[in-house]
C-alpha positions as CSV (number, residue, x, y, z in Angstrom):
1,M,33.8,224.3,54.8
2,L,32.9,227.5,53.1
3,T,34.9,227.3,49.9
4,G,34.9,223.6,49.1
5,N,37.1,220.7,50.1
6,T,39.7,221.0,47.5
7,G,40.5,224.7,48.0
8,I,40.8,224.5,51.8
9,S,42.9,221.3,51.7
10,T,45.3,222.7,49.1
11,F,45.8,225.9,51.0
12,K,46.4,224.1,54.3
13,G,48.7,221.6,52.7
14,E,50.9,224.3,51.1
15,E,51.2,226.3,54.3
16,R,51.9,223.2,56.5
17,A,54.4,221.5,54.2
18,L,58.0,222.5,53.2
19,R,58.5,222.8,49.5
20,A,59.5,219.5,48.0
21,D,62.1,218.6,45.4
22,R,64.4,221.5,46.3
23,L,67.5,219.4,47.1
24,G,69.3,216.7,45.3
25,L,72.3,214.7,46.7
26,P,75.0,217.4,46.1
27,G,72.8,220.2,47.6
28,L,71.8,218.1,50.6
29,L,75.4,216.9,51.3
30,L,76.8,220.4,51.1
31,S,74.1,221.8,53.4
32,V,74.8,219.3,56.1
33,V,78.6,219.2,55.9
34,A,78.6,223.0,56.0
35,A,77.5,222.7,59.6
36,N,80.8,220.9,60.3
37,A,82.6,224.1,59.2
38,P,85.9,222.3,58.4
39,L,88.1,225.4,58.6
40,M,86.5,226.5,61.9
41,V,87.0,223.1,63.4
42,V,90.7,222.9,62.3
43,A,91.5,226.4,63.5
44,G,89.2,226.8,66.5
45,V,88.1,223.4,67.9
46,M,91.3,221.4,67.4
47,P,93.7,223.8,69.2
48,T,91.1,224.1,72.0
49,A,91.0,220.3,72.4
50,Y,94.8,220.1,72.3
51,G,95.4,223.1,74.6
52,V,92.6,223.2,77.1
53,M,92.0,219.5,77.5
54,G,95.7,218.5,76.9
55,I,94.7,215.4,74.8
56,V,97.4,214.6,72.2
57,G,95.5,211.7,70.8
58,Q,92.8,213.9,69.1
59,P,93.2,212.2,65.7
60,L,92.5,208.8,67.4
61,L,89.4,210.3,69.0
62,F,88.0,211.3,65.6
63,V,88.5,207.7,64.4
64,I,86.8,206.2,67.5
65,L,83.9,208.6,67.3
66,G,83.6,208.0,63.5
67,V,83.1,204.2,64.2
68,V,80.5,204.9,67.0
69,L,78.6,207.3,64.7
70,I,78.7,205.0,61.7
71,L,77.2,202.3,64.0
72,F,74.6,204.9,65.0
73,S,73.9,205.7,61.3
74,V,73.1,202.1,60.5
75,G,69.8,202.3,62.4
76,Y,69.3,206.0,61.9
77,A,69.5,205.8,58.1
78,E,67.1,202.9,58.0
79,M,64.7,204.9,60.2
80,S,64.9,207.7,57.6
81,R,63.4,205.4,55.0
82,H,60.2,205.1,57.1
83,V,59.8,208.6,58.7
84,H,60.1,211.8,56.8
85,N,59.7,214.8,59.2
86,A,61.7,218.0,59.6
87,G,61.6,217.3,63.3
88,A,64.2,214.5,62.7
89,F,65.5,213.7,66.2
90,Y,62.3,214.4,68.1
91,A,60.1,212.8,65.4
92,Y,62.2,209.6,65.5
93,I,62.2,209.5,69.3
94,A,58.4,210.1,69.4
95,R,57.8,207.3,66.9
96,G,60.1,204.9,68.8
97,L,59.6,205.9,72.5
98,G,56.3,207.7,72.5
99,G,55.0,211.3,72.3
100,T,56.2,212.3,75.8
101,A,59.8,211.5,75.0
102,G,59.4,213.2,71.6
103,A,58.2,216.4,73.3
104,G,61.2,216.4,75.6
105,A,63.6,215.7,72.6
106,S,62.1,218.6,70.7
107,L,63.0,221.1,73.4
108,V,66.5,219.6,73.8
109,A,67.1,219.9,70.0
110,L,66.0,223.6,70.0
111,V,68.3,224.4,73.0
112,S,71.3,222.4,71.7
113,Y,71.4,223.7,68.2
114,S,70.8,227.2,69.4
115,A,73.6,227.0,72.0
116,L,75.9,225.8,69.2
117,Q,74.9,228.7,67.0
118,F,75.3,231.3,69.8
119,G,78.8,230.0,70.4
120,V,79.7,230.4,66.8
121,Y,78.4,234.0,66.8
122,G,80.9,234.7,69.5
123,L,83.8,233.4,67.5
124,F,82.5,235.0,64.4
125,G,82.3,238.5,66.0
126,F,85.7,238.0,67.6
127,E,87.5,237.1,64.4
128,I,85.9,239.8,62.3
129,S,86.9,242.3,65.0
130,G,90.5,241.0,64.7
131,L,90.5,241.2,60.9
132,C,89.3,244.8,61.0
133,E,92.1,245.7,63.4
134,T,94.8,243.8,61.4
135,Y,93.9,244.7,57.9
136,L,91.8,247.8,58.1
137,D,93.4,249.5,61.1
138,F,90.3,250.2,63.1
139,T,88.8,248.7,66.2
140,I,85.2,247.4,66.4
141,A,83.6,245.6,69.3
142,W,83.0,241.9,68.6
143,W,79.2,242.1,69.2
144,I,78.7,244.5,66.3
145,P,79.7,242.1,63.5
146,A,78.0,239.3,65.5
147,L,74.7,241.2,65.4
148,L,75.1,242.0,61.7
149,G,75.8,238.3,61.1
150,V,72.5,237.4,62.9
151,L,70.6,239.8,60.6
152,V,72.2,238.5,57.4
153,V,71.7,234.9,58.3
154,G,68.1,235.6,59.3
155,A,67.5,237.3,55.9
156,L,68.9,234.2,54.0
157,G,66.8,232.0,56.2
158,W,63.7,233.4,54.4
159,L,64.9,232.4,51.0
160,K,64.7,229.1,49.1
161,I,66.7,226.3,50.6
162,D,68.3,225.5,47.2
163,L,69.7,229.0,47.1
164,N,71.1,228.6,50.6
165,A,72.6,225.3,49.5
166,K,74.4,227.1,46.7
167,V,75.9,229.7,49.1
168,L,76.9,227.0,51.5
169,G,78.4,224.8,48.8
170,V,80.7,227.5,47.3
171,L,82.0,228.5,50.7
172,L,82.4,224.8,51.8
173,L,84.3,223.7,48.7
174,I,86.8,226.6,49.1
175,E,87.3,225.8,52.8
176,I,88.0,222.1,52.1
177,T,90.4,222.9,49.4
178,L,92.5,225.2,51.6
179,V,92.5,222.8,54.5
180,V,93.7,220.0,52.2
181,I,96.5,222.2,50.9
182,F,97.6,222.9,54.5
183,D,97.4,219.2,55.4
184,V,99.6,218.1,52.5
185,A,102.1,220.9,53.2
186,A,102.2,220.2,57.0
187,I,102.7,216.4,56.5
188,G,105.4,217.3,53.9
189,H,107.2,219.6,56.4
190,P,107.0,217.8,59.8
191,S,108.6,219.1,63.0
192,A,112.4,219.0,62.6
193,K,112.8,217.3,66.0
194,E,110.2,214.6,65.7
195,G,109.6,214.0,62.0
196,L,106.5,212.3,60.6
197,S,105.3,210.9,63.9
198,M,102.2,208.7,64.3
199,H,102.3,209.2,68.1
200,A,98.9,211.0,68.0
201,F,97.3,207.6,67.1
202,D,98.8,205.8,70.2
203,P,96.0,204.8,72.6
204,S,98.2,205.9,75.5
205,T,97.7,209.5,74.4
206,L,94.0,209.4,75.5
207,S,94.7,209.7,79.2
208,G,94.1,212.8,81.1
209,A,91.5,214.7,83.1
210,G,90.1,216.4,79.9
211,L,89.2,213.3,78.0
212,G,85.5,213.7,78.5
213,T,85.4,217.3,77.4
214,A,87.6,216.5,74.5
215,L,85.1,213.9,73.4
216,C,82.4,216.5,73.7
217,L,84.3,219.0,71.6
218,C,85.1,216.3,68.9
219,I,81.4,215.3,68.8
220,A,80.6,218.9,68.2
221,A,82.9,218.8,65.2
222,F,80.7,216.0,63.8
223,V,77.4,217.9,64.3
224,G,75.8,218.2,60.9
225,F,76.0,214.5,59.8
226,E,72.7,213.9,61.6
227,Q,70.9,216.7,59.7
228,P,69.8,215.0,56.4
229,P,66.4,213.9,57.9
230,V,65.7,217.5,58.7
231,Y,65.6,218.2,55.0
232,A,63.8,215.0,54.0
233,E,60.6,216.8,53.1
234,E,62.6,219.1,50.7
235,T,64.5,216.4,48.9
236,S,63.6,214.7,45.6
237,R,64.0,211.1,46.9
238,P,64.1,211.0,50.7
239,Q,64.0,207.2,50.9
240,V,67.4,207.1,49.1
241,L,69.1,210.4,49.6
242,V,68.8,210.9,53.3
243,A,70.5,207.5,54.2
244,R,73.2,208.0,51.5
245,V,74.1,211.5,52.6
246,T,74.2,210.5,56.3
247,F,76.8,207.8,55.6
248,L,78.8,210.0,53.3
249,A,78.8,212.9,55.8
250,V,79.9,210.9,58.9
251,T,82.6,209.1,56.9
252,F,84.0,212.3,55.3
253,V,84.1,214.1,58.7
254,A,85.8,211.3,60.5
255,V,88.5,210.9,57.9
256,F,89.0,214.5,57.1
257,F,89.3,215.7,60.8
258,A,91.5,212.7,61.8
259,I,94.0,213.6,59.0
260,S,93.8,217.4,59.7
261,S,94.3,217.0,63.5
262,W,97.2,214.7,62.8
263,A,98.7,217.2,60.3
264,L,98.6,219.9,63.1
265,S,100.4,217.6,65.5
266,V,103.0,216.6,62.8
267,A,103.7,220.3,61.9
268,A,104.0,221.4,65.6
269,G,105.5,218.1,66.9
270,P,103.5,215.8,69.2
271,S,105.5,216.8,72.2
272,Q,104.9,220.5,71.4
273,I,101.3,220.5,70.2
274,V,99.7,221.0,73.6
275,G,102.0,223.8,74.6
276,Q,101.7,225.6,71.3
277,S,97.9,225.3,71.3
278,Q,97.8,226.8,74.8
279,K,100.0,229.7,73.7
280,Q,98.4,230.5,70.3
281,G,94.8,229.1,70.4
282,P,93.1,229.6,67.1
283,G,96.3,231.3,65.9
284,L,98.1,227.9,65.8
285,L,96.9,227.0,62.3
286,F,97.7,230.4,60.9
287,G,101.2,230.5,62.5
288,L,102.0,227.1,61.1
289,S,100.5,228.0,57.7
290,E,102.6,231.1,57.4
291,S,105.8,229.4,58.3
292,I,105.2,226.4,56.0
293,I,103.3,227.9,53.0
294,G,103.6,231.7,53.3
295,A,101.8,234.9,54.2
296,T,99.6,235.3,51.2
297,F,98.0,231.8,51.6
298,T,97.6,232.5,55.3
299,D,95.7,235.8,54.7
300,V,93.3,234.0,52.4
301,L,93.0,231.2,54.9
302,H,92.1,233.8,57.6
303,V,89.3,235.3,55.5
304,L,87.9,232.0,54.6
305,Y,88.0,231.0,58.2
306,V,85.3,233.7,58.8
307,T,83.2,232.8,55.7
308,G,83.3,229.2,56.9
309,M,81.8,230.3,60.3
310,F,79.1,232.2,58.4
311,A,78.3,229.0,56.4
312,C,78.1,227.1,59.7
313,L,75.8,229.8,61.2
314,L,73.5,229.6,58.2
315,S,73.3,225.8,58.4
316,F,72.4,225.8,62.1
317,H,69.9,228.5,61.5
318,N,68.2,226.4,58.8
319,V,68.0,223.4,61.1
320,V,66.6,225.3,64.1
321,A,64.0,227.0,61.8
322,R,62.9,223.6,60.5
323,Y,62.6,222.2,64.0
324,A,60.5,225.1,65.0
325,F,58.4,224.6,61.9
326,A,57.8,220.9,62.7
327,M,56.9,221.7,66.3
328,G,54.5,224.5,65.2
329,R,52.9,222.1,62.7
330,E,52.3,219.5,65.4
331,G,51.2,221.9,68.1
332,L,54.3,221.8,70.3
333,L,54.8,225.5,69.5
334,P,52.1,228.1,68.5
335,A,50.6,227.2,65.1
336,A,52.1,230.3,63.4
337,F,55.6,228.6,63.5
338,G,54.2,225.7,61.4
339,R,53.6,228.0,58.4
340,T,56.0,228.5,55.5
341,N,56.8,231.5,53.2
342,P,54.4,231.1,50.3
343,K,57.0,232.3,47.8
344,S,60.1,230.4,48.9
345,G,58.6,227.5,50.8
346,A,61.0,228.2,53.7
347,P,59.9,228.0,57.3
348,A,59.6,231.8,57.6
349,H,58.2,232.1,61.2
350,G,60.7,229.5,62.5
351,S,63.5,231.5,60.9
352,L,62.2,234.8,62.4
353,L,62.0,233.1,65.9
354,Q,65.6,232.0,65.7
355,T,66.8,235.4,64.5
356,V,65.1,237.1,67.4
357,I,66.5,234.6,69.9
358,S,70.0,235.0,68.5
359,L,69.8,238.7,68.7
360,V,68.8,238.5,72.4
361,A,71.5,236.0,73.2
362,V,74.3,238.1,71.6
363,V,73.1,241.3,73.3
364,A,72.6,239.5,76.7
365,F,76.2,238.1,76.6
366,A,77.7,241.4,75.6
367,V,75.9,243.2,78.5
368,T,76.4,240.6,81.2
369,D,80.1,240.0,80.3
370,G,80.9,243.7,80.3
371,S,82.0,243.7,76.6
372,A,81.4,247.5,76.4
373,A,83.6,248.2,79.4
374,A,87.2,249.4,78.9
375,D,88.7,246.6,81.1
376,H,86.7,243.7,79.6
377,D,88.4,240.4,78.6
378,P,88.7,240.5,74.8
379,T,88.9,236.7,74.6
380,A,85.5,236.2,76.4
381,P,83.5,235.6,73.1
382,V,85.9,232.7,72.4
383,L,86.8,231.3,75.8
384,K,83.3,231.6,77.2
385,L,80.5,232.1,74.6
386,F,82.1,229.8,71.9
387,T,83.6,227.2,74.1
388,W,80.8,227.0,76.7
389,G,78.1,227.2,74.1
390,G,79.7,224.6,71.9
391,N,80.0,222.1,74.7
392,V,76.5,222.7,76.1
393,G,75.2,222.2,72.6
394,A,77.4,219.2,71.9
395,L,76.2,217.6,75.2
396,G,72.6,218.0,74.1
397,I,73.3,216.5,70.7
398,I,75.0,213.5,72.4
399,V,71.9,213.0,74.6
400,L,69.7,213.2,71.5
401,L,71.9,210.7,69.6
402,A,71.9,208.2,72.4
403,T,68.1,208.5,72.9
404,T,67.5,208.2,69.1
405,A,69.6,205.0,69.0
406,F,67.3,203.4,71.5
407,A,64.2,204.9,69.7
408,V,65.3,203.1,66.5
409,I,65.2,199.9,68.5
410,G,61.8,200.7,69.9
411,Y,60.4,201.7,66.5
412,F,61.3,198.4,64.8
413,V,60.3,196.2,67.8
414,R,56.9,197.9,67.8
415,R,56.5,197.1,64.1
416,G,57.3,193.5,64.7
417,A,60.6,193.8,62.7
418,L,62.9,192.5,65.4
419,R,64.2,189.6,63.3
420,T,64.4,191.4,59.9
421,Q,66.1,194.4,61.4
422,A,68.3,192.5,63.9
423,P,71.7,193.8,62.5
424,R,70.5,197.5,62.6
425,I,69.0,197.0,66.1
426,A,72.3,195.6,67.3
427,A,74.3,198.4,65.8
428,S,71.9,201.0,67.4
429,A,72.3,199.3,70.8
430,L,76.1,199.4,70.6
431,A,76.1,203.0,69.5
432,G,73.5,204.0,72.2
433,V,75.6,202.5,75.0
434,A,78.8,204.1,73.7
435,L,77.1,207.5,73.5
436,I,75.8,207.2,77.1
437,V,79.4,206.5,78.2
438,I,80.6,209.6,76.3
439,A,77.9,211.8,77.8
440,V,78.8,210.6,81.4
441,Y,82.5,211.4,80.7
442,A,81.6,214.8,79.3
443,V,79.6,215.8,82.3
444,K,82.3,214.5,84.7
445,D,85.0,216.6,83.0
446,F,83.1,219.8,82.6
447,D,85.2,221.4,85.4
448,V,88.3,221.1,83.1
449,L,86.5,223.2,80.5
450,V,85.5,226.0,82.9
451,A,88.7,226.1,85.0
452,G,88.9,229.4,86.7
453,A,85.3,230.3,86.2
454,G,84.1,228.8,89.5
455,S,82.8,225.4,90.5
456,A,79.2,226.4,90.0
457,V,79.6,226.9,86.3
458,S,80.9,223.3,85.9
459,W,77.4,222.0,86.8
460,I,75.3,224.9,85.6
461,L,76.3,224.4,82.0
462,P,75.5,220.7,81.7
463,G,72.5,221.5,84.0
464,V,71.0,223.5,81.2
465,I,70.5,220.3,79.2
466,G,69.3,218.4,82.3
467,V,66.7,221.1,83.0
468,T,65.6,221.1,79.4
469,V,65.2,217.3,79.4
470,V,63.0,217.4,82.5
471,G,61.0,220.4,81.3
472,G,60.4,218.8,78.0
473,L,59.2,215.5,79.6
474,V,56.9,217.4,81.9
475,Y,55.5,219.3,78.9
476,G,54.9,216.0,77.2
477,L,53.1,214.6,80.2
478,V,50.9,217.7,80.5
479,L,50.0,217.4,76.8
480,R,49.1,213.7,77.2
481,S,46.8,214.6,80.1
482,T,45.2,217.8,78.7
483,R,45.4,217.4,74.9
484,P,45.7,213.7,74.1
485,E,44.9,214.2,70.4
486,L,47.8,216.6,70.0
487,H,50.0,214.3,72.0
488,A,49.1,211.4,69.7
489,R,50.2,213.4,66.7
490,I,53.8,214.2,67.9
491,G,56.3,213.0,65.4
492,L,53.7,212.3,62.7
493,G,54.4,215.5,60.7
494,N,52.4,215.6,57.4
495,E,51.1,212.2,58.1
496,A,48.9,213.7,60.8
497,F,47.6,216.3,58.4
498,R,46.8,213.6,55.7
499,I,44.9,211.6,58.3
500,E,43.0,214.7,59.4
501,Q,42.3,215.5,55.7
502,A,41.0,212.0,55.0
503,R,38.7,212.3,58.0
504,E,37.4,215.6,56.7
505,N,36.8,214.2,53.2
506,A,35.0,211.2,54.7
507,A,32.8,213.5,56.8
508,D,32.0,215.7,53.8
509,A,31.1,212.5,51.8
510,D,28.8,211.3,54.5
511,Q,27.1,214.7,54.6
512,A,26.8,214.7,50.8
513,E,25.1,211.3,50.5
514,P,21.8,212.2,52.2
515,A,21.6,215.4,50.2
516,A,22.1,213.5,46.9
517,S,19.4,211.0,47.9
């Protein structure tokens, strides 16, 4: 070492670690729930699940999935007390099932969260285009605001995470308030023909060919609850806050969306909700809102619908950037991605990578789908990019959740904690089996989602996740064979750096002893 042990170690440590103590409980909770985008789910996801999948029992699905994910969180939250790594899913999987599985999970996480983000960019651009035409009386192609959104999100991704949390928090609280106002008004003004019906909670409403895809869409609505471990290195008390926020997030999402989806069915009428959703799509919420509350509230709701999407995009961007950072730090990606912005402590290179990929994805879809042509389908950003991207991403998250549930079991069994952690291991096993069943149903029913797009698309879309899993596992096996030291560090995060630093210090001490004598 040319400049002495302390200087080199500090420099490396600062570059290879995210800035600590940036987030407390409120900031962490707001950051992860923002990914759920409450208003976007109520206006965009719920009408899709009702209309495309024809499942009236959507509120019951949210309750069932809430139970499954709370079971999952029992082991997941306990794992967060032992492992603090921005790689979250892949770090947990590596620690429980080995480095090869961890390498596979890292690629699945990047692809899944990116697919979700690409989908939201499609909806974001479509809605801003519609707002410009409605309120400003000029037409703009959807991909222009989408690209501008990519650039703004990318710029914010370079800033301090606590500043991002403040932006997300303000937008999220306004969203939640507006949805609650609608829910109360809708329940207070039920359909004249059917009244305050609880039919949506009847188990018989869960029949139909679209059940698997509806499960996938509803799981997508929960995405965000699993993100607290991603920010563990940036929280003040990760051993406490990460577990607490995980349970708060999944419970809030399950209750909030069960009530909101029920409120939609009450306002439209259980027997009419599927037909109305097919006819109006995302316009269902706004049509009901205008008839029940009034035009002014609905205009505000429409604007906040877009800002909620932006909050969701920023949240996904932050997560992907941190996954890229963790992978760069451990050698799964080039080392440059494992460096942070020295001023903000944000994963700058990971953020830049995600910005570039998002720009390419939006441009590629616009070109291949003929968005610039005069006869193009104006709903393609919603019915294809948003719906397909959302389901591909959700399927990947389901695979990660199921694998993580079994990784929790493997981790505690390896540590000899089978007896002391028995309740958490049992909860993880139940959740893992349930998530595998959900994944199988989702793949089986993908043809319902892409009806009219050709049979090939129904296997190509889930095949994206399958190919990513296989590719990631092959990558892990190659690393184990060619770079065993790197393979052994997968999932260790800063622990690997501290071990390396200790070895360097010990080596320097050994060299110093003969010189002193």
